[in-house]
Every structure is written in structure tokens, then in C-alpha cells.
C-alpha positions in Angstrom: -107.1 -98.5 -97.4 -109.5 -97.8 -94.8 -108.5 -95.5 -92.1 -108.6 -97.5 -88.9 -106.4 -99.4 -90.2 -104.1 -96.8 -91.6 -104.0 -95.3 -87.4 -103.1 -99.2 -86.1 -99.6 -99.3 -87.9 -97.4 -99.7 -85.6 -95.2 -96.9 -83.6 -92.8 -95.5 -85.5 -94.4 -95.3 -88.9 -97.8 -94.0 -87.0 -95.3 -91.6 -85.5 -93.2 -90.3 -88.7 -96.6 -88.5 -89.9 -96.3 -85.7 -86.8 -96.1 -82.4 -87.5 -92.9 -80.7 -86.8 -92.7 -78.7 -83.9 -89.4 -77.1 -81.8 -87.2 -80.0 -81.7 -84.4 -80.1 -78.8 -87.4 -77.3 -76.8 -89.1 -77.6 -73.8 -92.3 -79.8 -73.7 -94.5 -81.7 -71.5 -94.5 -85.8 -70.7 -97.9 -87.6 -70.1 -97.6 -87.4 -66.7 -96.5 -83.5 -66.8 -93.3 -83.5 -66.3 -91.2 -80.7 -68.2 -88.5 -82.5 -69.8 -86.8 -82.0 -74.2 -88.2 -83.0 -77.4 -84.8 -85.4 -78.6 -84.6 -88.2 -80.9 -86.9 -90.5 -79.8 -83.4 -92.9 -80.3 -82.0 -90.6 -78.1 -84.2 -91.2 -75.3 -83.4 -94.2 -73.1 -86.5 -94.7 -71.2 -88.3 -94.8 -74.5 -86.5 -97.5 -76.9 -86.5 -99.4 -73.8 -90.3 -99.7 -74.4 -90.2 -99.7 -77.5 -88.4 -103.6 -77.2 -90.6 -104.4 -75.5 -92.1 -107.3 -77.2 -95.9 -107.8 -75.8 -97.2 -103.9 -74.7 -99.7 -102.8 -72.6 -102.5 -100.5 -74.1 -101.3 -98.5 -71.7 -98.1 -99.0 -72.6 -98.6 -98.3 -76.0 -100.9 -95.3 -75.8 -97.6 -93.5 -73.4 -95.8 -93.4 -76.5 -98.4 -92.3 -78.7 -99.0 -89.4 -76.5 -94.7 -89.1 -76.1 -94.5 -87.7 -80.2 -93.2 -84.3 -80.0 -92.2 -83.7 -83.4 -90.4 -84.9 -86.8 -87.4 -84.3 -88.4 -87.0 -82.9 -91.6 -84.7 -86.3 -92.3 -87.3 -88.4 -90.6 -86.8 -88.8 -87.2 -89.2 -88.8 -84.9 -89.0 -86.9 -81.8 -89.8 -87.6 -78.1 -90.6 -85.4 -75.2 -87.9 -87.8 -73.4 -88.9 -87.4 -69.3 -86.8 -89.1 -66.2 -88.3 -92.4 -65.9 -91.3 -94.4 -66.4 -92.0 -95.3 -63.2 -96.2 -94.9 -63.8 -97.5 -94.9 -67.3 -100.6 -93.7 -66.8 -102.7 -91.2 -66.9 -104.8 -91.0 -64.8 -105.8 -93.1 -61.3 -107.5 -95.7 -61.5 -111.3 -95.3 -59.9 -112.1 -98.6 -61.1 -112.3 -101.1 -58.4 -115.4 -99.1 -57.5 -114.8 -96.9 -54.4 -115.7 -93.1 -54.3 -117.3 -90.9 -52.0 -120.8 -90.3 -53.5 -121.6 -86.4 -54.7 -125.1 -85.5 -53.5 -125.1 -82.9 -56.2 -125.3 -86.1 -58.8 -129.0 -87.1 -58.0 -129.8 -90.4 -56.4 -132.3 -92.5 -58.4 -135.8 -91.6 -56.7 -135.0 -88.3 -59.1 -133.7 -89.6 -61.8 -134.0 -91.5 -65.0 -138.2 -90.4 -65.7 -139.7 -90.0 -68.2 -143.6 -88.4 -68.8 -144.8 -90.5 -71.4 -143.4 -93.2 -74.1 -145.2 -92.9 -76.7 -144.7 -93.8 -80.3 -146.2 -91.6 -83.4 -143.9 -92.3 -86.1 -141.1 -95.3 -86.8 -138.0 -94.0 -85.2 -139.0 -90.9 -84.5 -139.3 -90.4 -80.2 -141.8 -88.8 -78.9 -141.9 -85.0 -77.7 -141.3 -85.9 -73.8 -139.8 -89.5 -74.8 -135.9 -90.1 -73.4 -135.5 -86.0 -71.2 -132.5 -85.9 -70.3 -131.3 -85.3 -74.3 -128.8 -82.3 -74.9 -127.7 -80.9 -78.0 -124.0 -78.8 -77.8 -123.6 -75.9 -80.0 -120.1 -74.6 -81.6 -119.3 -71.4 -82.4 -116.9 -72.0 -85.5 -115.0 -69.3 -87.1 -116.6 -67.9 -89.3 -119.3 -66.5 -86.6 -122.0 -68.9 -87.9 -122.9 -71.3 -84.8 -123.6 -75.3 -85.6 -125.4 -78.1 -83.9 -123.0 -81.2 -83.7 -122.8 -83.9 -80.4 -124.8 -85.3 -77.9 -125.5 -85.4 -74.3 -127.4 -86.4 -71.2 -127.5 -84.4 -68.5 -127.6 -85.6 -65.2 -127.9 -82.9 -63.1 -129.1 -79.5 -62.8 -125.8 -78.2 -63.9 -124.3 -80.8 -65.3 -123.9 -83.0 -69.3 -122.6 -85.8 -69.4 -120.3 -86.4 -73.0 -117.6 -87.3 -74.9 -114.1 -86.6 -74.8 -114.1 -86.2 -78.9 -117.1 -83.5 -78.4 -114.7 -81.2 -76.9 -111.0 -81.4 -77.4 -108.8 -81.8 -80.1 -109.7 -82.0 -83.5 -113.9 -81.2 -83.0 -112.3 -77.5 -82.0 -110.8 -77.3 -85.4 -113.7 -78.7 -87.4 -116.1 -77.3 -85.7 -115.0 -74.5 -83.3 -115.9 -73.8 -80.0 -118.4 -75.2 -77.8 -120.3 -72.5 -76.5 -124.0 -73.7 -75.8 -125.7 -76.2 -74.9 -129.8 -76.7 -75.5 -132.1 -78.7 -74.0 -135.6 -79.4 -74.0 -135.3 -79.6 -78.2 -136.9 -82.3 -80.6 -136.8 -80.5 -83.9 -134.0 -78.8 -84.3 -135.3 -76.9 -87.2 -138.1 -75.3 -85.3 -137.2 -72.0 -83.3 -140.6 -72.5 -81.8 -142.6 -75.5 -79.2 -143.1 -77.9 -81.7 -146.1 -79.9 -81.7 -148.2 -83.3 -82.5 -151.0 -83.2 -84.0 -152.7 -86.2 -84.0 -156.7 -86.7 -84.7 -157.7 -83.1 -84.5 -156.1 -83.1 -81.4 -152.0 -81.4 -80.6 -149.8 -82.3 -78.4 -147.2 -79.5 -77.7 -143.5 -78.8 -76.2 -142.4 -75.9 -74.0 -139.6 -74.5 -75.8 -136.1 -75.3 -75.0 -133.9 -74.0 -72.3 -130.1 -72.7 -74.2 -127.2 -72.4 -71.4 -124.3 -71.4 -72.0 -120.6 -73.7 -70.6 -118.9 -72.9 -67.7 -116.8 -74.9 -67.3 -115.6 -78.3 -70.3 -114.3 -80.9 -67.8 -112.4 -84.1 -70.1 -111.2 -86.4 -69.1 -107.4 -86.1 -68.1 -106.9 -89.5 -69.7 -108.5 -88.7 -73.1 -105.7 -88.3 -75.6 -106.9 -88.1 -79.3 -105.5 -91.0 -80.8 -107.5 -94.0 -83.0 -108.5 -95.7 -79.9 -110.6 -92.6 -78.0 -110.3 -94.8 -74.9 -110.9 -92.2 -71.7 -113.9 -91.0 -74.3 -115.7 -89.1 -72.0 -116.1 -85.8 -70.5 -118.4 -82.9 -68.7 -119.6 -79.8 -69.4 -121.2 -77.6 -66.1 -123.6 -75.0 -67.5 -123.7 -71.8 -66.1 -126.7 -72.2 -64.7 -128.9 -74.8 -62.5 -131.7 -76.1 -65.5 -135.1 -76.5 -63.8 -136.7 -80.0 -64.1 -139.9 -79.7 -66.1 -142.1 -83.0 -68.2 -139.4 -82.0 -71.6 -136.3 -82.0 -68.9 -135.6 -84.5 -66.5 -131.9 -85.7 -65.6 -131.0 -89.9 -66.6 -129.7 -92.3 -64.1 -126.1 -93.0 -63.2 -125.3 -96.8 -63.7 -123.9 -98.3 -60.2 -119.5 -99.2 -60.5 -121.0 -102.8 -60.3 -124.2 -102.7 -63.2 -123.6 -103.6 -66.0 -126.1 -105.2 -68.8 -125.2 -108.8 -70.8 -124.4 -110.1 -74.5 -128.0 -109.5 -76.4 -129.9 -107.2 -74.4 -130.9 -104.5 -76.2 -130.3 -101.2 -75.7 -131.9 -97.7 -76.7 -129.5 -95.1 -78.7 -130.8 -92.1 -79.3 -130.0 -88.3 -80.6 -130.9 -85.9 -83.8 -127.9 -88.0 -85.6 -125.0 -84.8 -85.2 -121.4 -85.7 -85.1 -118.9 -84.4 -85.4 -118.6 -85.4 -89.5 -122.5 -83.2 -90.2 -124.8 -86.2 -90.0 -128.3 -84.5 -89.0 -131.7 -85.1 -89.0 -133.9 -82.6 -87.4 -135.7 -84.8 -85.0 -135.0 -86.6 -81.9 -134.6 -90.5 -83.5 -134.0 -93.6 -81.0 -132.3 -97.3 -82.4 -133.3 -100.2 -80.5 -129.1 -101.8 -80.3 -128.2 -105.1 -78.9 -125.4 -104.9 -76.7 -122.8 -107.6 -78.4 -120.6 -110.2 -76.8 -117.2 -108.4 -75.9 -115.1 -110.7 -77.6 -116.4 -111.0 -80.6 -116.5 -106.5 -81.0 -112.8 -107.3 -80.3 -112.5 -109.7 -83.4 -113.7 -107.6 -85.7 -112.0 -104.4 -84.8 -108.3 -106.2 -84.0 -107.6 -106.5 -88.0 -107.9 -102.6 -88.5 -105.2 -101.7 -85.8 -108.1 -101.3 -82.9 -107.4 -102.9 -79.0 -111.2 -102.5 -77.3 -110.3 -102.5 -73.5 -112.9 -103.5 -71.1 -113.9 -99.5 -70.1 -115.6 -100.2 -73.8 -119.1 -101.8 -74.7 -120.1 -102.4 -78.2 -123.8 -102.1 -79.6 -125.3 -103.2 -82.7 -123.0 -104.3 -86.7 -126.4 -104.5 -88.0 -126.7 -104.3 -91.2 -127.8 -100.3 -91.7 -128.4 -99.6 -88.3 -125.9 -98.2 -85.9 -125.4 -95.1 -83.8 -124.8 -93.0 -86.7 -128.7 -92.6 -85.6 -127.4 -90.6 -82.8 -125.0 -88.3 -81.6 -121.0 -88.4 -80.8 -121.3 -87.9 -77.0 -125.1 -89.0 -76.6 -126.3 -91.6 -74.4 -126.7 -94.9 -75.4 -129.6 -96.4 -72.3 -131.5 -99.1 -70.5 -134.2 -99.9 -67.8 -133.6 -100.7 -64.3 -134.5 -104.9 -64.5 -135.9 -104.1 -60.9 -137.8 -100.4 -61.9 -138.6 -100.5 -65.5 -139.9 -97.0 -65.3 -135.9 -95.5 -64.3 -133.6 -94.9 -67.2 -129.8 -95.2 -67.1 -127.0 -94.0 -69.3 -124.4 -97.7 -69.9 -122.4 -95.5 -73.0 -121.3 -92.6 -74.7 -121.4 -92.9 -78.7 -117.6 -92.8 -78.9 -117.3 -94.2 -82.2 -117.7 -97.1 -85.2 -116.2 -97.8 -88.5 -115.5 -95.7 -91.4 -118.6 -97.2 -93.1 -121.6 -96.6 -91.0 -124.5 -99.4 -90.4 -121.9 -101.8 -92.2 -122.8 -105.4 -90.8 -120.5 -106.9 -88.4 -119.2 -103.6 -86.9 -121.0 -103.2 -83.6 -120.7 -99.3 -82.2 -118.1 -98.5 -79.6 -119.6 -96.4 -76.3 -117.5 -95.4 -73.0 -118.7 -97.4 -70.3 -119.8 -95.1 -68.2 -120.3 -97.9 -65.1 -116.3 -97.7 -65.0 -116.4 -93.6 -65.0 -119.0 -93.1 -61.9 -116.3 -92.4 -59.3 -114.8 -89.9 -61.9 -117.7 -88.8 -62.8 -118.8 -88.5 -58.7 -115.0 -86.6 -58.1 -115.4 -84.4 -61.1 -118.8 -83.0 -60.3 -118.8 -79.2 -58.3 -122.2 -79.1 -55.4 
């Protein structure tokens, strides 16, 4: 049976698989309220919610996030608070009203790349997509591993996926400790070069920056839906710009591509599951109509929302070619020289590149207010 399908079975079955914790002890509800871990049958507010025939996505997510253990007899225990007056994990910024943060570059100072040379199929040029970043993890055994990707959005901040910095990835790969910028070939310790007709083109040596702060979206819980799968990484210093390091533009909250538009996903093919390519790759993927994508994933128990978008779905072509946390990009219709990050690579079908199953991305436009609010000067 497919993993996504198993994760989508009803609340009562999924909830019983939680590892046993301290039952009857102190816990915190998804709203941060101090409470007690008790049997779900003793928690009147959650039982009332379970009896609702048509729960919203937010209500279902609240139920999943309330789990705190399972008894030896298989009874589900939940963190039972005083009430459910606000079943949401974060304030709704989707109306697009926000205060702009001057620490984030405006449209005159982002999304620029020196050239757009294509040397070899899906391989990028040395100076193509200069906002691309790779994240390095420190494993418990002391080894370092490059896994997820990201995008530089200011001299100090990287935009990535929450699942790259929180949850299961920390068990698999350890703690994110470093971000690499200006990279092209991860296997080369020196400058990367192309040679064409006796002429060499070389980039500058990549920059490694430490991590000062990791900021996953507060709504991200790590369950199968990957709602709120977006995060920021604050670097330990400002990064100087060059032809090989530039920030990408953020979209406006009201901006969105339409079905059929061709977008670009790029990266080193590295995810938390270890797929990889030494050189930076790119792939053109069409934006999928929302209803078609929802219908594809619904039988697997995945209910997509309007803050998630889909692209691709062709046989053998998927965002496995890019990184988890990496950007789904487009140029501005009003300025084809400027690039905007449309989405963040989130998840896909268990068999990557399966026809009819597009890659799922977090829609960045929905989170622009949160990004501006979270970035510090």
C-alpha cells in the first residue's frame, strides 16, 4: 500500500500509531495552552470535534496535532485544553495587508542574473540562478551532509521548506549548521570552470555561512499534508553580492501564475532522502490546474489547499530534479529580466516522476506578509 495512502487513513487509525509518551502528565495543546494528556474519550472538546461530519482542514489538523500518546491497550491520548474557540495555528495574513520590511530588497535590487547561457541540456550555467543555496547538516556521528536547498532573499536570509529544518529531517540528518552560496559543483573544492573552444569560464569560490537562527512557520506540524511548509534561515553575517550570488525577488501577495504557465525548478537533486546531483540542474515544468492536482492526490488522503500549488506531472520529470526547499521560479511578465520565487519544493508522489502526479510546492505569495514580519533588520 502506498505510504501517502496509509498516512491519509482516518484520524482514529493514524492517531493510534503514536509512540507512547507520559500519559496523564503535562502537555501543551497546538494553541500553546498547558493541559493534561488524557484519553480522547475523556476530552469533551475533541470528542465534539470528532463528531462533526464535515470538518475543515484546520480542524482535522488540530486533531492530529493534539495527539500525545497511546496506552498499552491502544487507546489514543490527547492534550486536552479548555476549549476550541480558535482552531488555527497562526494568524491569517492571506489578505495581503502587511508592513514592508526594508531589510528585503525591492524589485530594483533582486532577481537579477548576469547571463542565461545553457551549455548542456538541463545543467545550468555557472552564473544561472545565483540565489540558489544548499544546506549542510551535521549528523550525530560527526559527518557532514548536504541535503536541502533554499533561496537567498536578502543579504541575511534564506527561504526554504519547514520540513528541511524541523521534524524528521533532524533525526535522519542531524542539525542544519551551514549554508553554501555561489555553488555550482558540490564535488569540487575549488572554483568551478567550463571550457569552450579553448576558453575557460570560471566562477568565484563559494561562500559558506553559519546559521544564526532557524524560523519555521509556526503552523508547520510535519504531518502528511505539509501545510505551512515554509521556513527562513537567518545567516550569521551579511552575504556580499556578486555575479554568482544575488537575491531572488519575492512575489506580491496578489501575484500568481496561471495553469499552463511554464516555470523553472532548479537544484542539486538533494532531498532529505539523499537523492543527489553534483552540479546544479534545472527543469521546466508547467503549472498544473488546481482542481486537477487536488483530484490526483485526494485518493491518497492528501487534501491540498490554496496555499499549495502544483507543477509538472510528466513521466520522469519532477521536482526530484531539484531540492526540497528549493525554488519554483518564473520571470515577471512586466520585466523578463527579473526572477521571482513562485513556490518552495514541498513534496510529491512516493515514486518521483510519475505521470499524472505533479510536484507540490508551498505558494510563496500567500506567505509574503509572514516573511516580511519575520525578517529582522
